[in-house]
C-alpha positions as a Markdown table, in Angstrom:
| # | Residue | x | y | z |
|---|---|---|---|---|
| 1 | Met | 115.7 | 70.2 | 45.5 |
| 2 | Asn | 113.5 | 68.4 | 47.1 |
| 3 | Tyr | 110.1 | 70.8 | 47.5 |
| 4 | Arg | 108.7 | 67.5 | 48.9 |
| 5 | Asp | 110.9 | 67.2 | 52.2 |
| 6 | Pro | 108.9 | 68.5 | 55.5 |
| 7 | Ala | 112.2 | 69.6 | 57.1 |
| 8 | Leu | 113.2 | 71.4 | 54.0 |
| 9 | Cys | 109.4 | 73.2 | 53.3 |
| 10 | Asp | 109.4 | 73.9 | 56.7 |
| 11 | Leu | 112.8 | 75.9 | 56.6 |
| 12 | Leu | 111.7 | 77.3 | 53.5 |
| 13 | Ala | 108.7 | 78.5 | 54.6 |
| 14 | Ala | 110.1 | 80.1 | 57.7 |
| 15 | Gln | 112.8 | 82.0 | 55.9 |
| 16 | Tyr | 110.1 | 83.3 | 53.4 |
| 17 | Ala | 108.2 | 84.8 | 56.7 |
| 18 | Leu | 111.2 | 86.2 | 58.5 |
| 19 | Gly | 112.1 | 87.8 | 55.0 |
| 20 | Thr | 115.5 | 86.2 | 54.5 |
| 21 | Leu | 114.7 | 84.0 | 51.2 |
| 22 | Asn | 115.7 | 86.3 | 48.6 |
| 23 | Gly | 116.6 | 86.3 | 45.1 |
| 24 | Gly | 115.7 | 83.1 | 42.8 |
| 25 | Ala | 115.1 | 81.0 | 45.8 |
| 26 | Arg | 111.9 | 83.7 | 46.9 |
| 27 | Arg | 110.8 | 83.3 | 43.4 |
| 28 | Arg | 110.7 | 79.8 | 42.8 |
| 29 | Phe | 109.4 | 79.5 | 46.1 |
| 30 | Glu | 106.3 | 81.5 | 45.2 |
| 31 | Gly | 105.3 | 79.9 | 42.6 |
| 32 | Leu | 105.1 | 76.8 | 44.1 |
| 33 | Leu | 102.6 | 78.3 | 46.6 |
| 34 | Pro | 99.3 | 78.5 | 44.4 |
| 35 | Gly | 99.8 | 74.5 | 44.0 |
| 36 | Arg | 100.7 | 73.7 | 47.2 |
| 37 | Pro | 98.0 | 74.1 | 50.2 |
| 38 | Asp | 100.6 | 72.5 | 52.3 |
| 39 | Leu | 103.1 | 75.2 | 52.0 |
| 40 | Arg | 101.0 | 77.7 | 52.0 |
| 41 | Arg | 99.6 | 76.6 | 55.6 |
| 42 | Arg | 103.3 | 76.5 | 56.9 |
| 43 | Val | 103.7 | 80.1 | 55.6 |
| 44 | Leu | 100.7 | 81.2 | 57.6 |
| 45 | Asp | 101.6 | 79.0 | 60.8 |
| 46 | Trp | 105.3 | 80.8 | 61.0 |
| 47 | Gln | 103.6 | 84.3 | 60.2 |
| 48 | Arg | 101.7 | 83.2 | 63.4 |
| 49 | Arg | 104.6 | 82.2 | 65.3 |
| 50 | Leu | 107.2 | 84.7 | 64.3 |
| 51 | Pro | 105.3 | 87.7 | 66.4 |
| 52 | Glu | 105.6 | 85.7 | 69.5 |
| 53 | Leu | 108.9 | 85.0 | 68.9 |
| 54 | Leu | 110.2 | 88.4 | 68.3 |
| 55 | Gly | 107.3 | 90.0 | 70.9 |
| 56 | Ala | 109.9 | 88.7 | 73.6 |
| 57 | Ala | 112.7 | 91.6 | 72.8 |
| 58 | Pro | 112.2 | 94.9 | 75.3 |
| 59 | Ala | 110.6 | 97.6 | 74.4 |
| 60 | Gln | 112.7 | 100.9 | 74.1 |
| 61 | Asp | 111.5 | 104.4 | 74.7 |
| 62 | Pro | 112.3 | 106.6 | 72.2 |
| 63 | Pro | 114.8 | 109.6 | 73.6 |
| 64 | Pro | 112.7 | 112.6 | 74.9 |
| 65 | Glu | 114.2 | 115.0 | 72.6 |
| 66 | Leu | 112.7 | 113.2 | 69.6 |
| 67 | Trp | 109.0 | 114.3 | 69.7 |
| 68 | Pro | 110.3 | 118.3 | 69.1 |
| 69 | Arg | 112.6 | 117.4 | 66.3 |
| 70 | Leu | 109.2 | 115.9 | 64.4 |
| 71 | Ala | 107.1 | 118.4 | 65.3 |
| 72 | Gln | 109.4 | 121.1 | 63.9 |
| 73 | Arg | 109.6 | 118.9 | 60.7 |
| 74 | Leu | 105.7 | 118.1 | 60.4 |
| 75 | Trp | 104.4 | 121.3 | 61.6 |
| 76 | Pro | 107.0 | 123.8 | 61.5 |
| 77 | Thr | 104.7 | 126.8 | 61.5 |
| 78 | Leu | 103.1 | 125.8 | 64.6 |
| 79 | Ala | 106.3 | 124.3 | 66.4 |
| 80 | Pro | 108.3 | 126.8 | 68.5 |
| 81 | Ala | 111.6 | 127.7 | 66.6 |
| 82 | Ala | 114.9 | 126.3 | 68.1 |
| 83 | Ala | 118.5 | 126.1 | 67.0 |
| 84 | Ala | 119.3 | 123.5 | 64.6 |
| 85 | Pro | 120.8 | 120.9 | 66.9 |
| 86 | Ala | 123.9 | 118.3 | 66.4 |
| 87 | Pro | 122.5 | 115.4 | 65.1 |
| 88 | Gly | 121.5 | 112.7 | 67.2 |
| 89 | Trp | 122.0 | 108.8 | 67.3 |
| 90 | Phe | 118.2 | 108.8 | 65.7 |
| 91 | Glu | 119.4 | 110.8 | 62.9 |
| 92 | Arg | 122.6 | 109.8 | 61.8 |
| 93 | Leu | 123.5 | 107.6 | 58.7 |
| 94 | Ala | 125.8 | 105.3 | 60.7 |
| 95 | Phe | 123.3 | 104.4 | 63.1 |
| 96 | Trp | 120.8 | 103.2 | 60.6 |
| 97 | Arg | 123.5 | 101.6 | 58.5 |
| 98 | Gly | 124.3 | 99.6 | 62.0 |
| 99 | Trp | 120.9 | 99.0 | 62.8 |
| 100 | Ala | 119.9 | 97.4 | 59.3 |
| 101 | Leu | 122.9 | 95.2 | 59.7 |
| 102 | Ala | 122.1 | 94.2 | 62.7 |
| 103 | Thr | 118.5 | 93.2 | 62.4 |
| 104 | Ser | 119.6 | 91.2 | 59.3 |
| 105 | Leu | 122.2 | 89.3 | 61.3 |
| 106 | Leu | 119.3 | 89.0 | 64.0 |
| 107 | Ala | 116.7 | 87.3 | 61.5 |
| 108 | Gly | 119.9 | 85.3 | 60.4 |
| 109 | Val | 120.2 | 83.8 | 63.7 |
| 110 | Phe | 116.6 | 83.1 | 64.0 |
| 111 | Ala | 117.0 | 81.2 | 60.4 |
| 112 | Leu | 119.6 | 79.3 | 61.8 |
| 113 | Ala | 117.7 | 78.3 | 65.1 |
| 114 | Leu | 115.0 | 76.7 | 62.6 |
| 115 | Leu | 117.3 | 74.3 | 61.2 |
| 116 | Leu | 115.9 | 71.7 | 63.7 |
| 117 | Gly | 117.5 | 68.1 | 63.0 |
| 118 | Gln | 120.3 | 69.3 | 60.7 |
| 119 | Gln | 123.9 | 69.0 | 61.6 |
| 120 | Thr | 123.8 | 72.2 | 63.5 |
| 121 | Glu | 124.5 | 74.0 | 66.6 |
| 122 | Ile | 121.2 | 75.8 | 67.2 |
| 123 | Pro | 121.5 | 79.0 | 69.2 |
| 124 | Gly | 119.5 | 79.6 | 72.4 |
| 125 | Tyr | 120.6 | 83.4 | 73.0 |
| 126 | Val | 121.1 | 86.5 | 70.9 |
| 127 | Val | 121.9 | 89.9 | 72.2 |
| 128 | Met | 122.7 | 93.1 | 70.4 |
| 129 | Val | 125.6 | 95.1 | 72.2 |
| 130 | Ser | 125.0 | 98.5 | 71.7 |
| 131 | Ser | 126.9 | 102.0 | 73.0 |
| 132 | Met | 125.5 | 103.3 | 76.3 |
| 133 | Lys | 125.9 | 106.5 | 75.2 |
| 134 | Asp | 123.9 | 107.1 | 71.6 |
| 135 | Arg | 122.8 | 103.3 | 71.4 |
| 136 | Thr | 124.5 | 102.4 | 68.4 |
| 137 | Pro | 124.6 | 98.7 | 67.9 |
| 138 | Met | 128.5 | 97.6 | 67.5 |
| 139 | Trp | 128.2 | 93.5 | 67.7 |
| 140 | Val | 125.8 | 90.7 | 67.9 |
| 141 | Val | 126.4 | 87.7 | 69.8 |
| 142 | Ser | 125.0 | 84.6 | 70.0 |
| 143 | Ala | 124.9 | 81.7 | 72.1 |
| 144 | Ala | 123.9 | 78.1 | 71.8 |
| 145 | Pro | 121.5 | 76.9 | 75.0 |
| 146 | Glu | 124.7 | 75.4 | 76.6 |
| 147 | Met | 126.6 | 78.8 | 77.0 |
| 148 | Asp | 129.8 | 77.2 | 75.9 |
| 149 | Lys | 130.7 | 79.2 | 73.3 |
| 150 | Leu | 129.8 | 82.9 | 72.2 |
| 151 | Tyr | 129.5 | 83.8 | 68.3 |
| 152 | Val | 130.3 | 87.7 | 67.7 |
| 153 | Lys | 130.1 | 89.4 | 64.9 |
| 154 | Ser | 131.4 | 92.8 | 64.8 |
| 155 | Ile | 128.6 | 95.3 | 62.7 |
| 156 | Gln | 130.6 | 98.3 | 62.1 |
| 157 | Pro | 134.3 | 99.0 | 61.8 |
| 158 | Met | 136.0 | 100.9 | 64.7 |
| 159 | Asp | 138.7 | 103.4 | 65.2 |
| 160 | Met | 140.9 | 101.9 | 67.9 |
| 161 | Pro | 144.5 | 102.5 | 69.4 |
| 162 | Glu | 147.2 | 100.3 | 68.3 |
| 163 | Thr | 147.4 | 99.6 | 72.0 |
| 164 | Ala | 143.7 | 99.1 | 73.2 |
| 165 | Ser | 141.8 | 96.3 | 72.6 |
| 166 | Cys | 137.6 | 95.8 | 73.2 |
| 167 | Leu | 137.1 | 93.6 | 76.0 |
| 168 | Leu | 133.9 | 91.6 | 77.1 |
| 169 | Trp | 132.8 | 91.0 | 80.5 |
| 170 | Ile | 129.6 | 89.3 | 82.0 |
| 171 | Arg | 128.0 | 91.0 | 85.0 |
| 172 | Pro | 125.5 | 88.2 | 86.6 |
| 173 | Thr | 122.2 | 89.4 | 87.4 |
| 174 | Gly | 121.8 | 90.6 | 91.0 |
| 175 | Ser | 125.8 | 91.1 | 91.1 |
| 176 | Glu | 128.2 | 94.0 | 90.7 |
| 177 | Arg | 131.1 | 92.1 | 89.8 |
| 178 | Val | 132.0 | 91.3 | 86.6 |
| 179 | Tyr | 134.0 | 88.7 | 85.1 |
| 180 | Pro | 136.2 | 88.2 | 81.8 |
| 181 | Leu | 135.2 | 86.5 | 78.6 |
| 182 | Gly | 137.9 | 87.9 | 75.9 |
| 183 | Lys | 138.2 | 90.1 | 73.4 |
| 184 | Leu | 136.1 | 91.0 | 70.7 |
| 185 | Pro | 136.6 | 92.0 | 67.3 |
| 186 | Trp | 136.2 | 95.4 | 65.7 |
| 187 | Arg | 137.1 | 95.6 | 62.4 |
| 188 | Gly | 134.0 | 94.4 | 60.8 |
| 189 | Asp | 134.8 | 90.9 | 61.5 |
| 190 | Glu | 133.6 | 87.8 | 63.4 |
| 191 | Arg | 135.1 | 85.6 | 66.1 |
| 192 | Met | 134.2 | 82.8 | 68.4 |
| 193 | Leu | 134.9 | 82.7 | 72.2 |
| 194 | Lys | 135.3 | 79.9 | 74.3 |
| 195 | Val | 133.3 | 80.0 | 77.9 |
| 196 | Ala | 135.0 | 78.4 | 80.8 |
| 197 | Arg | 132.8 | 75.8 | 82.7 |
| 198 | Glu | 132.4 | 78.0 | 85.9 |
| 199 | Leu | 131.1 | 80.9 | 84.0 |
| 200 | Arg | 128.5 | 79.3 | 82.0 |
| 201 | Pro | 125.9 | 79.4 | 85.0 |
| 202 | Met | 126.2 | 83.0 | 85.5 |
| 203 | Leu | 126.4 | 84.1 | 81.7 |
| 204 | Lys | 122.9 | 85.4 | 81.2 |
| 205 | Gly | 123.0 | 88.5 | 82.6 |
| 206 | Glu | 124.4 | 92.0 | 81.5 |
| 207 | Leu | 127.3 | 91.8 | 78.9 |
| 208 | Leu | 129.5 | 94.8 | 78.9 |
| 209 | Val | 132.1 | 96.1 | 76.6 |
| 210 | Thr | 135.3 | 98.3 | 77.8 |
| 211 | Val | 137.9 | 99.9 | 75.5 |
| 212 | Glu | 141.4 | 99.9 | 77.0 |
| 213 | Pro | 145.0 | 98.8 | 76.6 |
| 214 | Val | 145.9 | 95.5 | 77.3 |
| 215 | Arg | 149.6 | 94.1 | 77.0 |
| 216 | Asn | 149.5 | 90.4 | 78.1 |
| 217 | Gly | 146.2 | 88.5 | 77.8 |
| 218 | Met | 142.8 | 89.4 | 79.3 |
| 219 | Pro | 143.0 | 91.2 | 82.8 |
| 220 | Glu | 140.9 | 89.9 | 85.6 |
| 221 | Gln | 139.0 | 93.1 | 85.8 |
| 222 | Pro | 138.7 | 96.1 | 83.6 |
| 223 | Ser | 140.3 | 99.4 | 84.4 |
| 224 | Val | 137.9 | 101.6 | 82.9 |
| 225 | Ala | 134.2 | 102.0 | 82.9 |
| 226 | Pro | 132.1 | 99.9 | 80.3 |
| 227 | Gln | 131.2 | 101.9 | 77.2 |
| 228 | Tyr | 128.7 | 99.5 | 75.8 |
| 229 | Ala | 126.0 | 97.1 | 76.8 |
| 230 | Gly | 123.1 | 94.2 | 76.1 |
| 231 | Ser | 121.0 | 91.9 | 77.5 |
| 232 | Trp | 120.3 | 88.5 | 76.2 |
| 233 | Leu | 117.0 | 87.6 | 74.4 |
| 234 | Pro | 116.3 | 84.1 | 74.5 |
| 235 | Ile | 115.2 | 82.6 | 71.0 |
| 236 | Lys | 112.3 | 80.2 | 71.8 |
| 237 | Ile | 111.0 | 77.9 | 68.9 |
């Protein structure tokens, strides 16, 4: 590996700052840092830039029921006694497993976006599609700046009836109408969806997912209310 190649050094520094450089590659890179001021400067530069990239994510307030639960656990003698509620989305192990995988996939998308100058399609947008009921992340969707294709990763398998499918829709900003994009994977696998040319200008709206029976192809309109949703986050390098 040519550690004098500026493009490779920048990519390794970015992955090191992201935390996606693991194993022997990370140890070799760390071994170079003491004698390579240029690599140290690249790492520091990415450590300064990444908070700006990741800071574009919208803030989310925790659910109000979380604070009484924390008080009960931290100060049980001071907090009012209450019946133990059923575990919510914040406490479920399945949620945290899905969230950990989703954030790992998002880090991978950011790392892919750093491959400037390589034979790689650089994604320009990413979205985590989560349950509208309990916020459990279910899919990670990324798209190139042209919005001509969507790359979908199913985070965790779902229990699905044989006749049902997970259908992806786009609701353009300022509109109540939804437009079909295609069927989503639901077994923990991946899929690429091609986007019709007429839909690309409106694709930066809200993504919605319905679970409904499908017989022949993708319907023009959903027959049930959406259960999952997500909004695009632009990746700016």
